[in-house]
Backbone as JSON, one array per atom type, in Angstrom:
{
  "sequence": "XXXXXXXXXXXXXXXXXXXXXXXXXXXXXXXXXXXXXXXXXXXXXXXXXXXXXXXXXXXXXXXXXXXXXXXXXXXXXXXXXXXXXXXX",
  "N": [[-18.85, -7.01, -69.24], [-20.53, -8.36, -66.54], [-22.23, -7.5, -63.66], [-23.64, -8.39, -60.63], [-25.83, -7.28, -58.2], [-24.95, -4.92, -55.59], [-23.78, -1.79, -54.23], [-24.25, 1.74, -54.09], [-21.68, 3.72, -53.53], [-20.95, 6.37, -53.65], [-21.39, 8.5, -51.83], [-19.77, 7.73, -49.82], [-19.24, 5.18, -47.2], [-21.98, 4.74, -45.36], [-24.51, 4.32, -42.74], [-26.91, 4.45, -44.13], [-26.35, 3.59, -46.58], [-26.66, 0.77, -46.89], [-29.39, 0.5, -46.99], [-30.4, 1.62, -49.18], [-31.95, 1.32, -52.47], [-30.78, -0.89, -55.02], [-29.32, 0.62, -57.89], [-29.71, -0.52, -60.39], [-31.81, -2.43, -62.65], [-33.18, -5.34, -61.24], [-30.79, -5.72, -59.88], [-28.75, -6.06, -61.68], [-26.04, -5.09, -63.61], [-24.31, -3.87, -66.47], [-21.06, -3.62, -67.61], [-19.51, -1.57, -69.85], [-16.73, -2.28, -71.38], [-15.2, -0.94, -73.24], [-15.87, 1.8, -73.12], [-15.8, 2.13, -70.42], [-18.03, 2.37, -68.73], [-20.99, 2.06, -66.76], [-24.15, 0.36, -67.27], [-27.67, -0.3, -67.36], [-28.53, -1.96, -69.27], [-28.06, -4.43, -71.84], [-26.39, -4.32, -74.87], [-26.68, -6.05, -77.64], [-26.01, -5.51, -80.18], [-23.79, -3.87, -80.11], [-20.64, -2.25, -81.0], [-17.69, -4.14, -81.85], [-15.47, -5.17, -79.2], [-13.05, -2.86, -78.12], [-9.98, -1.81, -76.93], [-9.86, 0.71, -74.29], [-9.11, 4.11, -74.96], [-7.06, 5.23, -73.31], [-5.66, 3.04, -72.51], [-4.72, 1.98, -74.95], [-3.1, 4.2, -75.66], [-1.17, 3.99, -73.58], [0.19, 1.65, -74.31], [1.06, 2.39, -76.91], [2.95, 4.32, -76.24], [5.04, 2.82, -75.41], [5.23, 1.94, -72.88], [5.04, -0.65, -71.88], [7.55, -1.88, -71.92], [8.79, -1.04, -69.65], [7.77, -2.54, -67.56], [8.2, -4.79, -64.84], [8.04, -8.05, -65.05], [6.64, -10.8, -63.31], [6.87, -13.33, -64.24], [7.65, -15.12, -67.29], [5.38, -16.27, -68.38], [3.29, -14.71, -67.36], [3.93, -12.24, -68.49], [3.44, -12.83, -71.25], [0.66, -12.94, -71.21], [0.0, -10.32, -71.59], [1.11, -9.54, -73.85], [1.58, -7.61, -76.82], [1.51, -6.99, -80.19], [1.75, -5.01, -82.96], [-0.74, -3.89, -82.4], [-2.27, -6.09, -81.77], [-3.04, -8.72, -79.48], [-0.73, -11.17, -78.66], [-0.76, -14.67, -79.33], [-0.64, -17.29, -76.84]],
  "CA": [[-18.72, -7.63, -67.97], [-21.8, -8.33, -65.86], [-22.2, -7.44, -62.21], [-24.91, -8.72, -59.98], [-25.85, -6.74, -56.88], [-23.99, -3.94, -55.23], [-24.28, -0.61, -53.62], [-23.75, 3.02, -54.63], [-20.93, 4.32, -52.48], [-20.51, 7.71, -54.0], [-21.32, 9.38, -50.65], [-19.07, 7.04, -48.76], [-19.97, 4.15, -46.52], [-22.79, 5.19, -44.2], [-25.59, 3.39, -42.36], [-28.06, 4.55, -45.15], [-25.84, 2.84, -47.81], [-27.22, -0.69, -46.99], [-30.82, 0.5, -47.09], [-30.81, 2.21, -50.46], [-32.18, 0.34, -53.42], [-29.79, -0.98, -56.11], [-29.78, 1.49, -59.06], [-29.91, -1.26, -61.65], [-32.88, -3.44, -62.71], [-32.91, -6.68, -60.69], [-29.48, -5.67, -59.34], [-27.82, -6.51, -62.68], [-25.44, -3.99, -64.3], [-23.41, -4.29, -67.5], [-19.9, -2.72, -67.74], [-19.01, -1.37, -71.16], [-15.31, -2.23, -71.21], [-14.55, 0.03, -74.17], [-16.12, 3.17, -72.66], [-15.71, 2.12, -69.03], [-19.24, 2.98, -68.13], [-22.03, 1.07, -66.36], [-25.49, 0.49, -67.82], [-28.67, -1.3, -66.89], [-28.94, -2.69, -70.47], [-26.98, -5.09, -72.69], [-26.58, -4.04, -76.32], [-26.13, -7.2, -78.45], [-25.55, -4.98, -81.46], [-22.71, -2.96, -79.92], [-19.47, -2.55, -81.82], [-16.75, -5.07, -81.28], [-14.64, -4.6, -78.14], [-11.83, -2.06, -78.46], [-9.37, -1.27, -75.64], [-10.08, 2.12, -74.03], [-8.07, 5.03, -75.56], [-5.93, 5.42, -72.42], [-4.96, 1.76, -72.58], [-3.96, 1.98, -76.28], [-2.07, 5.18, -75.53], [-0.09, 3.48, -72.71], [1.03, 0.71, -75.14], [1.72, 3.1, -77.98], [4.03, 5.14, -75.65], [6.05, 1.86, -75.1], [5.36, 1.68, -71.4], [5.2, -2.07, -71.5], [8.93, -2.22, -71.8], [9.2, -0.71, -68.32], [7.15, -3.44, -66.55], [8.95, -5.92, -64.34], [7.13, -9.21, -65.01], [6.93, -11.86, -62.32], [7.34, -14.55, -65.02], [7.43, -15.02, -68.75], [3.97, -16.64, -68.61], [2.48, -13.52, -67.08], [4.25, -11.24, -69.53], [2.72, -13.27, -72.46], [-0.77, -12.61, -71.09], [-0.14, -8.93, -71.9], [2.01, -9.31, -75.04], [0.85, -6.98, -77.97], [2.33, -6.66, -81.4], [0.94, -4.37, -84.06], [-2.09, -3.66, -81.89], [-2.93, -7.34, -81.52], [-2.49, -9.53, -78.47], [-0.1, -12.36, -79.14], [-1.26, -15.97, -78.74], [0.28, -17.94, -75.88]],
  "C": [[-20.06, -7.32, -67.25], [-21.57, -8.34, -64.4], [-23.62, -7.63, -61.6], [-24.85, -8.18, -58.51], [-24.8, -5.69, -56.59], [-24.59, -2.71, -54.53], [-23.65, 0.61, -54.21], [-23.0, 3.69, -53.49], [-20.36, 5.73, -52.74], [-20.42, 8.66, -52.84], [-20.54, 8.77, -49.48], [-19.83, 6.02, -48.05], [-20.6, 4.71, -45.29], [-23.85, 4.1, -43.89], [-26.69, 3.37, -43.46], [-27.64, 3.72, -46.34], [-26.49, 1.48, -47.96], [-28.68, -0.67, -47.13], [-31.38, 1.15, -48.39], [-30.97, 1.1, -51.51], [-31.07, 0.27, -54.49], [-30.26, -0.12, -57.31], [-30.09, 0.75, -60.32], [-31.01, -2.28, -61.56], [-32.47, -4.75, -62.24], [-31.47, -6.8, -60.12], [-28.39, -6.08, -60.38], [-27.36, -5.31, -63.52], [-24.45, -4.55, -65.42], [-22.29, -3.22, -67.64], [-19.48, -2.72, -69.23], [-17.5, -1.22, -71.0], [-14.55, -1.31, -72.13], [-14.66, 1.46, -73.63], [-15.9, 3.29, -71.1], [-16.8, 2.84, -68.32], [-20.25, 1.78, -67.79], [-23.34, 1.37, -66.96], [-26.39, -0.58, -67.27], [-29.1, -2.18, -68.06], [-27.74, -3.29, -71.21], [-27.35, -4.8, -74.13], [-25.89, -5.13, -77.19], [-25.58, -6.71, -79.76], [-24.35, -3.97, -81.32], [-21.57, -3.26, -80.77], [-18.61, -3.56, -81.08], [-15.87, -4.38, -80.24], [-13.38, -3.95, -78.68], [-11.32, -1.61, -77.11], [-9.61, 0.24, -75.51], [-8.87, 2.93, -74.53], [-6.89, 5.11, -74.63], [-5.1, 4.14, -72.3], [-4.07, 1.7, -73.77], [-2.8, 3.02, -76.2], [-0.86, 4.64, -74.7], [0.78, 2.49, -73.54], [1.77, 1.46, -76.15], [2.92, 3.91, -77.5], [5.21, 4.17, -75.26], [6.25, 1.64, -73.65], [5.46, 0.19, -71.02], [6.62, -2.49, -71.31], [9.43, -1.88, -70.36], [8.65, -1.6, -67.19], [8.12, -4.52, -66.13], [8.03, -7.08, -64.11], [7.6, -10.17, -63.99], [7.39, -13.2, -63.03], [7.07, -14.33, -66.48], [5.97, -15.33, -69.05], [3.09, -15.49, -68.41], [2.69, -12.5, -68.13], [3.48, -11.6, -70.87], [1.24, -13.02, -72.42], [-1.05, -11.18, -71.61], [0.6, -8.56, -73.21], [1.07, -8.73, -76.19], [1.9, -6.71, -79.01], [1.44, -6.18, -82.43], [-0.55, -4.23, -83.64], [-2.91, -4.93, -81.61], [-2.26, -8.08, -80.35], [-1.98, -10.84, -79.12], [-0.66, -13.66, -78.55], [-0.15, -16.58, -77.78], [0.93, -19.12, -76.48]]
}
C-alpha cells in the first residue's frame, strides 16, 4: 500500500505537528501489508504477499463463523477455504 503525505502523531496532535517535516522521502511511504510496517522504500523483489500471522491465526481458530454478515455478497469478500480466498 502506498501513502502520500501525512504527519507523525506519536506525540498527539499539537501545534508543532503541522510544522514538522514528513519522515518519508517526498512524503511517500510504503506499507508492508505482511509485516504491517511502514518504509520509505519499495522492494520489488520482496516475497509474495502473505496475510499477517495474527490474521491467519484468527481464521485458523474459526472466528469467521461468529461474524454477522450484512449480506452474502460481503461475506463472500472474506470467504477462505484451505487458506485460499474463494472466488466470487
